[in-house]
N, C-alpha and C positions, 0 to 999 in steps of 0.2 A: 892501750885504750885511748880514745879521743872523745871529746864532747863536741857534738855538732848539731846544727839545726837542719831538719829535713821536712819535706812535705809528708804529712801523716799518711797520705794515700800511697806513699812509696814503701811503707812498712809491710812486711809479710808475716803470715801466721802459719805455724806448723800444726796443721789440723789432723786430728785423729780420725781415721776412717776404718771401716771393717777390713780394709786391705792394708792397714798400717798408716803411717803418717804421710801427709802430702803438704807441700808448701803452696800456700794460696795467698792472694792479695788480702789485706786486712778487711776489705769489704765482704769477703767470704767467711770471715770469722763468725762463729755462732753468737758471740756476745754482740757484735755489731748488727747482725741480722735481727737479733732480739730487739735491740734499740730502734731498729727501723720498722718494728711492728710484727716480726715473725717470731712469736713466742715459742712456737713448736721447735724452731731451729735449736734453741738453747736446751730445751727439755730433752730433745732427742740426743743431743750431744752428751748431756750428762748420763743418759742411759748407756751410751757407748763406753764412757769412762767406767761406769759401774760394771760393765761386762768385761772390758779388756784391761782395766787398771783399777781394780777395786780398792786398793790401798791409798789412792790419791786423796788429797785434802780438798779437792774440788767438790762443790755442791751448789745446788740452786740457791740455798739459803745464804751461803757466803757471797754469792753474786749479788743477790738482792740487797744484802747489808752494805756491800761496797757501793752499789748504785745509790742507795740512800745517803751514804756518807758523801759521795761526790756531789750529789744534787743539793745537799744541805750545808756544805762547807765550801770554802774556796779551794781550788785546785792548787796543790803544793808542787810547783815546778822543780823543786830540789829533788823530788822523788822521780828521777828520770826513768824513761823507758829504756831498758837494756836491749841492745841488738847485737848481732854478730856482723862480720864484714860484708854480708850480703843483705843486711837489713831485716833478717829474720828476728822476730821478737823472742828474746830469751826470758824476759820478765816484764810484765806490764801490759799484756794484751787486752785486759778488760779496761784499764785506764785509757789505752790508745783507742779502743772502740768507742768509749764514752766521749773522748775528745773529738774524734772524727764525726760522731753523730751530732755533737753540739756545734762544732765550728766548720764542718765540711772538709773535704779531702785536700783542699789547698792550704789548710792550716799548717803552719810550721811549728814543730815541737822539738825541744832539745832532747837528744838521745845520748846515752852512754854507749858508744860503739866499742865493743870488746873484740879484740883480735885473739883468736885462739889457734893453737897448733892442731893440725889435722893428722 
């Protein structure tokens, strides 16, 4: 692993679709779309999870609680966003979406880049 700073818009999101997962830019992540005013994007995404991965811990309520926490507390940079070698987010997509919404795509964020065997 390595810790590095990257432009937040360079991060990628592994998005669930009805045809499986698809790697997309962070700007296409449902959490980011929600923060940009498209509330249906996140609600529809949660419906997909309920259909294809019903045992997941994801929920609209948890997302809203996270947003409330991020909006009412200072962001803790020690809780880095984890990515793989191709900058696909492994953990922290909601935080990354919040940061990009707040600071813009050119904002640089520290990531924990984890190299894994394929």
